[in-house]
N, C-alpha and C positions, 0 to 999 in steps of 0.2 A: 588317427589322432587329430583331435581339434584343438587348436590353440586359443585359449582364452584371451580377450583382450584385457589389459591391465587399465584399470580406470585412472584417467589423468587427473591430477588434482586440479580443480578450477578455482580461480580466484573468487572469493565470497563477493555477493552482490552488494551495491551500494546501500541497500536497506540493512544489511547486517552491520556494516560499518556506522551507519546513522544510529541504529539502535543501541550498539556497544557505546557509541559516543555519548548518547543520552544517559545510559546507566553509570558510565565512568563519570560524567559531569556531576551526576547526583551524589556519588560516593566521595568524590573529590570535594564537593561543596560541604557535605556533612563533616568530613574530616577537618577542613579549613575552618569552618564554623566552630567546631568543638575545640580546636587548638587555639582560635582566637579568643573564645569565651574563657578558656582555662588560663590565658595570658602567656602561653608559651609558643608563639608563632614566630618563625617557623621551626618546627621540630626537625623536618627533613622529608618525611614520608609523604606528607600531604602534597608537597611541592612535585613530587615524583608522580602522585596520582593525578594531579592537575595537568601535568605535561603529557601524560598518557591519554588525558581526555582531548587535549589539544591534538595530539598526534592522530587520534581516531577521527576527529572532525576533519582534519586535513586529508586523511585517507578517504573519507567520504567524499570530499570534494574532488579528489584526484583520481577517483574510481575509473572514470572513462579512459584516462590515459594509461595507467599501468595495466588494465585488463587488456588493452590492445598489445602491450609490450612491443611497441614499435621503436623506430629510430628517435622519434621525437621525445618519447619517455626517456630513453637513454641519455639524450642531450639535456633534458630537464635534470635528471639526477646528477649528471657530470657537472654541469654548470652550477646547480644548488650546492654540491659538496665544495666545490671551489670557493663560491661566495661564502659558504657557511665557515670555512677556515679562517677567512680574515674576519667575519663577525665575531667568531669566537676569541680570536686574538685581541680584538678591541675590548670585548666584554671582560676578558682576564685582565687586561691593563687597567680598566675602571675599577674592577674589584680590588686589584692590588692597591690601587690609589685610595680607595674607599678604606681598606684595611690599615693603611699607612697613616692616613691623616685624620681617621675618627677613631672613637673609643669603642667601635663595634666589636664585639666578641662573639665568634661562633666556633662551635665544635668542629671537629674534622668531619664528622658524618653530615652536619649541617652544610658545611662548605661544599663537600663533595655532591650533596643533594642538590644544591643550588646550581652548581656548575653542570650536572647532568641534566637537570631540568630545563635549564637554558639551552643545551645542546640539542636535546630532543625536540624541544619547541621551535627553536630557530631553524633547525633543518628542515621540518615539515613545512613551516611557515615560508620559508624560501622556496620550496617546491611549488607551493601554491602559488606565490608571487610570479614565479617564472613561468608556469603553466598558463597564467592569465596573459603574460607578456608575449610568450612565444607563439 
């Protein structure tokens, strides 16, 4: 009886991330353009599309690090999430101040979308900055 090897899932190549980033950037750009032209920016979903495009560009830049899955990549993720925690706290304090001092009104969906978009973008941008530094 012969045992078959189970295919190990491999990390997609850098080109895959770059291609997806270009596509996602185009889609996000069209959504942002259409919502700006309709006078209803930000609705919410276009910010999430833009943050996904940022995430894909960052993954394209980070590909050599996480493909190896070594100790350095673990340190980058660890420190990145640590720094991102404080970045998010500062962002929430600024957002709270803006809501308190200005007549800016946003729906719950818009507010959650802004926070989620910022969280996604800042986490991956922090990873890129730390990968260049370390």
